[in-house]
C-alpha positions as a LaTeX table, in Angstrom:
\begin{tabular}{lrrr}
\hline
Residue & $x$ (\AA) & $y$ (\AA) & $z$ (\AA) \\
\hline
Met1 & $-0.08$ & 0.04 & $-0.11$ \\
Pro2 & 1.43 & 4.01 & $-0.99$ \\
Glu3 & 2.48 & 5.45 & 1.66 \\
Ser4 & 1.00 & 8.53 & 2.24 \\
Arg5 & 1.81 & 11.49 & 1.57 \\
Ser6 & 1.52 & 14.44 & 4.29 \\
Pro7 & $-0.06$ & 17.15 & 3.89 \\
Thr8 & 2.58 & 19.41 & 6.06 \\
Arg9 & 5.00 & 18.29 & 4.41 \\
Ser10 & 3.92 & 18.32 & 1.18 \\
Lys11 & 3.32 & 22.32 & 1.50 \\
Ala12 & 7.20 & 22.83 & 2.85 \\
Ala13 & 7.69 & 21.39 & 0.56 \\
Arg14 & 6.32 & 23.68 & $-2.20$ \\
Ala15 & 7.10 & 26.88 & $-0.12$ \\
Asp16 & 10.87 & 25.70 & 0.14 \\
Ala17 & 10.94 & 25.62 & $-3.63$ \\
Arg18 & 9.27 & 28.58 & $-3.60$ \\
Asp19 & 12.16 & 30.67 & $-2.27$ \\
Gly20 & 14.77 & 28.54 & $-3.81$ \\
Arg21 & 13.39 & 30.54 & $-7.31$ \\
Ala22 & 13.30 & 33.40 & $-5.08$ \\
Leu23 & 16.83 & 33.33 & $-3.44$ \\
His24 & 17.63 & 32.20 & $-7.45$ \\
Lys25 & 16.88 & 35.48 & $-9.22$ \\
Gly26 & 17.29 & 38.06 & $-6.50$ \\
Gln27 & 20.85 & 36.61 & $-7.05$ \\
Gln28 & 20.22 & 37.05 & $-10.83$ \\
Thr29 & 18.57 & 40.72 & $-9.99$ \\
Lys30 & 21.89 & 41.30 & $-8.17$ \\
Thr31 & 23.99 & 40.01 & $-10.72$ \\
Ala32 & 23.33 & 42.01 & $-13.41$ \\
Ile33 & 23.04 & 45.04 & $-11.29$ \\
Ile34 & 26.48 & 44.31 & $-10.46$ \\
Asp35 & 27.49 & 43.64 & $-13.64$ \\
Ala36 & 25.85 & 47.67 & $-14.87$ \\
Ala37 & 27.35 & 49.31 & $-11.56$ \\
Leu38 & 30.90 & 48.28 & $-13.58$ \\
Gly39 & 29.89 & 49.49 & $-16.14$ \\
Leu40 & 28.67 & 51.82 & $-14.97$ \\
Ala41 & 32.40 & 52.75 & $-12.01$ \\
Ser42 & 34.90 & 52.14 & $-15.22$ \\
Gln43 & 33.17 & 55.48 & $-16.71$ \\
Ile44 & 33.02 & 57.59 & $-13.90$ \\
Gly45 & 34.02 & 56.23 & $-11.33$ \\
Leu46 & 33.73 & 54.67 & $-7.64$ \\
Glu47 & 32.66 & 58.57 & $-5.86$ \\
Gly48 & 30.21 & 59.10 & $-9.32$ \\
Leu49 & 28.12 & 55.75 & $-8.11$ \\
Ser50 & 25.15 & 55.97 & $-6.85$ \\
Ile51 & 21.81 & 54.35 & $-5.59$ \\
Gly52 & 19.88 & 56.77 & $-8.11$ \\
Ala53 & 22.34 & 55.88 & $-10.80$ \\
Leu54 & 22.66 & 53.03 & $-11.31$ \\
Ala55 & 18.07 & 52.81 & $-11.14$ \\
Glu56 & 18.72 & 54.92 & $-13.75$ \\
Ala57 & 20.84 & 52.56 & $-15.56$ \\
Thr58 & 19.05 & 49.62 & $-15.12$ \\
Gly59 & 15.87 & 50.89 & $-15.05$ \\
Met60 & 14.87 & 49.95 & $-11.18$ \\
Ser61 & 13.27 & 51.51 & $-9.12$ \\
Lys62 & 15.32 & 52.47 & $-6.34$ \\
Ser63 & 14.58 & 51.60 & $-3.87$ \\
Gly64 & 14.92 & 48.50 & $-5.68$ \\
Val65 & 18.86 & 48.99 & $-5.40$ \\
Phe66 & 18.58 & 49.12 & $-2.04$ \\
Ala67 & 17.44 & 46.18 & $-1.37$ \\
His68 & 20.36 & 44.78 & $-2.85$ \\
Phe69 & 23.01 & 46.28 & $-0.46$ \\
Gly70 & 21.76 & 48.43 & 2.23 \\
Ser71 & 24.32 & 51.70 & 0.86 \\
Arg72 & 25.72 & 53.29 & $-1.32$ \\
Glu73 & 29.22 & 52.11 & 0.71 \\
Glu74 & 28.69 & 48.46 & 0.22 \\
Leu75 & 26.84 & 49.21 & $-3.73$ \\
Gln76 & 30.93 & 50.87 & $-4.50$ \\
Ile77 & 33.00 & 47.55 & $-2.48$ \\
Ser78 & 30.77 & 44.96 & $-4.06$ \\
Val79 & 31.74 & 46.76 & $-7.58$ \\
Val80 & 35.65 & 46.54 & $-6.52$ \\
Arg81 & 35.21 & 42.62 & $-5.67$ \\
Glu82 & 33.57 & 41.76 & $-9.07$ \\
Tyr83 & 36.31 & 43.78 & $-10.59$ \\
His84 & 38.84 & 41.63 & $-9.43$ \\
Gln85 & 36.97 & 38.52 & $-9.44$ \\
Arg86 & 37.05 & 39.44 & $-13.49$ \\
Phe87 & 40.62 & 40.75 & $-12.89$ \\
Glu88 & 41.90 & 36.84 & $-11.26$ \\
Gln89 & 40.06 & 35.04 & $-13.71$ \\
Glu90 & 41.05 & 37.25 & $-17.31$ \\
Val91 & 45.20 & 38.25 & $-15.99$ \\
Phe92 & 46.03 & 35.69 & $-13.25$ \\
Tyr93 & 44.31 & 32.54 & $-13.41$ \\
Pro94 & 45.66 & 31.93 & $-17.58$ \\
Ala95 & 49.04 & 32.26 & $-16.45$ \\
Met96 & 48.43 & 29.90 & $-13.56$ \\
Ala97 & 48.81 & 27.69 & $-16.08$ \\
Glu98 & 51.87 & 28.35 & $-17.57$ \\
Pro99 & 55.36 & 26.80 & $-15.77$ \\
Arg100 & 56.81 & 28.36 & $-12.34$ \\
Gly101 & 59.45 & 31.09 & $-13.53$ \\
Leu102 & 59.46 & 33.80 & $-16.38$ \\
Pro103 & 57.05 & 31.64 & $-18.57$ \\
Arg104 & 54.14 & 32.90 & $-15.58$ \\
Leu105 & 55.99 & 35.76 & $-14.72$ \\
Arg106 & 55.87 & 36.62 & $-18.80$ \\
Ser107 & 52.34 & 36.17 & $-18.98$ \\
Met108 & 51.27 & 37.58 & $-15.78$ \\
Phe109 & 52.30 & 40.99 & $-17.56$ \\
Asp110 & 51.08 & 40.39 & $-20.95$ \\
His111 & 47.21 & 39.41 & $-19.75$ \\
Trp112 & 47.20 & 42.70 & $-16.59$ \\
Met113 & 48.86 & 44.45 & $-20.16$ \\
Leu114 & 46.31 & 43.95 & $-22.44$ \\
Arg115 & 43.18 & 44.24 & $-19.93$ \\
Thr116 & 44.90 & 47.47 & $-19.26$ \\
Ser117 & 45.12 & 48.78 & $-22.99$ \\
Ile118 & 41.19 & 47.13 & $-22.88$ \\
Glu119 & 40.75 & 49.67 & $-20.31$ \\
Ile120 & 42.01 & 52.86 & $-22.37$ \\
Asp121 & 38.75 & 52.96 & $-23.69$ \\
Ser122 & 36.62 & 52.54 & $-20.91$ \\
Gly123 & 39.19 & 53.27 & $-17.49$ \\
Cys124 & 40.63 & 51.04 & $-14.64$ \\
Ile125 & 38.81 & 50.66 & $-11.44$ \\
Tyr126 & 41.93 & 50.27 & $-9.75$ \\
Ile127 & 44.66 & 52.92 & $-11.36$ \\
Ser128 & 40.85 & 55.68 & $-10.54$ \\
Gly129 & 40.03 & 54.10 & $-7.91$ \\
Ala130 & 43.42 & 55.44 & $-6.58$ \\
Val131 & 43.16 & 58.80 & $-7.35$ \\
Glu132 & 39.93 & 59.28 & $-5.28$ \\
Phe133 & 39.99 & 57.51 & $-2.50$ \\
Asp134 & 44.51 & 57.41 & $-1.72$ \\
Asp135 & 43.97 & 60.18 & 0.77 \\
Arg136 & 40.31 & 58.59 & 2.07 \\
Glu137 & 39.57 & 56.62 & 5.31 \\
Gly138 & 36.47 & 53.97 & 4.93 \\
Pro139 & 35.56 & 50.21 & 3.67 \\
Val140 & 35.28 & 51.82 & 0.44 \\
Arg141 & 39.39 & 52.39 & 0.30 \\
Asp142 & 40.09 & 49.20 & 1.94 \\
Ala143 & 38.74 & 47.55 & $-0.58$ \\
Leu144 & 40.79 & 48.97 & $-3.20$ \\
Val145 & 43.50 & 48.54 & $-0.82$ \\
Gly146 & 43.00 & 44.65 & $-0.76$ \\
Ser147 & 42.87 & 44.26 & $-4.38$ \\
Val148 & 45.39 & 45.65 & $-4.95$ \\
Ser149 & 47.59 & 44.23 & $-2.11$ \\
Thr150 & 46.92 & 40.36 & $-3.93$ \\
Trp151 & 48.00 & 41.21 & $-6.94$ \\
Met152 & 50.99 & 42.91 & $-5.98$ \\
Ala153 & 51.54 & 40.02 & $-3.75$ \\
Ala154 & 51.32 & 37.89 & $-6.37$ \\
Met155 & 52.99 & 39.14 & $-8.77$ \\
Arg156 & 55.69 & 39.09 & $-6.63$ \\
Arg157 & 55.85 & 35.87 & $-5.88$ \\
Ala158 & 56.20 & 35.01 & $-9.35$ \\
Ile159 & 59.30 & 37.68 & $-9.58$ \\
Val160 & 60.65 & 35.24 & $-6.33$ \\
Gln161 & 60.19 & 32.45 & $-7.77$ \\
Cys162 & 62.02 & 33.79 & $-10.87$ \\
Lys163 & 65.25 & 33.45 & $-8.71$ \\
Glu164 & 63.78 & 30.10 & $-6.92$ \\
Cys165 & 64.30 & 28.64 & $-11.02$ \\
Gly166 & 68.32 & 30.59 & $-11.08$ \\
Gln167 & 66.40 & 33.23 & $-13.97$ \\
Leu168 & 67.40 & 36.09 & $-12.00$ \\
Arg169 & 70.50 & 36.42 & $-10.57$ \\
Gly170 & 70.42 & 36.18 & $-7.21$ \\
Asp171 & 70.72 & 39.64 & $-6.25$ \\
Thr172 & 67.26 & 40.87 & $-7.64$ \\
Asp173 & 65.32 & 42.75 & $-5.12$ \\
Pro174 & 62.07 & 41.37 & $-5.70$ \\
Asp175 & 59.71 & 44.93 & $-4.11$ \\
Gln176 & 62.48 & 46.87 & $-6.90$ \\
Met177 & 61.79 & 44.43 & $-9.82$ \\
Leu178 & 57.63 & 44.55 & $-9.03$ \\
Phe179 & 57.59 & 48.68 & $-8.42$ \\
Glu180 & 59.20 & 48.58 & $-12.07$ \\
Ile181 & 56.73 & 46.53 & $-13.89$ \\
His182 & 54.49 & 48.15 & $-12.24$ \\
Gly183 & 54.95 & 51.54 & $-12.89$ \\
Leu184 & 54.49 & 50.98 & $-17.04$ \\
Ile185 & 51.54 & 49.80 & $-16.30$ \\
Leu186 & 50.96 & 52.98 & $-15.31$ \\
Ala187 & 52.70 & 54.91 & $-17.51$ \\
Leu188 & 50.78 & 52.91 & $-20.28$ \\
His189 & 48.10 & 53.56 & $-18.55$ \\
Tyr190 & 48.31 & 57.82 & $-18.31$ \\
Glu191 & 50.03 & 57.28 & $-22.01$ \\
Ala192 & 47.68 & 55.76 & $-23.71$ \\
Arg193 & 44.58 & 57.36 & $-22.58$ \\
Leu194 & 45.41 & 60.63 & $-21.92$ \\
Leu195 & 48.22 & 61.57 & $-23.76$ \\
Lys196 & 47.09 & 59.26 & $-26.42$ \\
Thr197 & 50.50 & 58.93 & $-27.77$ \\
Pro198 & 51.07 & 56.04 & $-29.95$ \\
Gly199 & 53.19 & 52.83 & $-30.20$ \\
Ser200 & 52.48 & 53.12 & $-25.93$ \\
Val201 & 51.27 & 49.23 & $-25.58$ \\
Glu202 & 53.98 & 48.65 & $-27.26$ \\
Arg203 & 57.17 & 50.70 & $-25.42$ \\
Ala204 & 55.30 & 49.15 & $-22.87$ \\
Arg205 & 55.71 & 46.19 & $-23.95$ \\
Arg206 & 60.01 & 45.93 & $-24.62$ \\
Gly207 & 59.71 & 48.15 & $-21.15$ \\
Phe208 & 59.11 & 44.63 & $-20.01$ \\
Asp209 & 61.80 & 42.99 & $-22.35$ \\
His210 & 64.62 & 45.45 & $-20.21$ \\
Ile211 & 63.35 & 44.49 & $-16.90$ \\
Leu212 & 64.03 & 41.21 & $-17.06$ \\
Ala213 & 68.07 & 41.66 & $-18.88$ \\
Arg214 & 68.43 & 43.97 & $-15.99$ \\
Tyr215 & 67.82 & 41.32 & $-13.90$ \\
Gly216 & 68.24 & 38.57 & $-15.63$ \\
Ser217 & 70.47 & 35.67 & $-14.88$ \\
\hline
\end{tabular}
């Protein structure tokens, strides 16, 4: 004889299913909002990002956007986190497929430079955010500093691995080399985005080759 289904259990199951669908839909909406917010922040900066501006860009109500974040500050932090996640997917993880040492370091720089060159038309959250929040304390600045520091630490590890592989001189200072590589990226963004200097990408690539030549074993 088949076991009868409890009416209470059936109602609970249906309620759980509805809650699951609502949660999934809510997450999809939040993801779409963050995607729009990232595009907006790339054009007008994190400081220009607001609940009202995002509501207008997405066609949602201010209360609808606010419900997903609760504050403008949390919205800005969510954008920083999303940008960092995409940066890792496009720059860090592809390089991890390369062998330790110079192949991995070069891949990290190449992907970093490629992303920077793509952002010439839209702007870089890390660079514009540094201008906006370099002298301001708070959670948004902390999120920016944390994301950039994570990436800098990964680049530094790659440089140290090059030393361990005997591909850089034993007296190479990883912090100094990292500083010079980072300087190339900042110069590329400045030259290509503000000054519109032709050949900036190729100059950055040659600059990286010069750094490797100077520190090479």
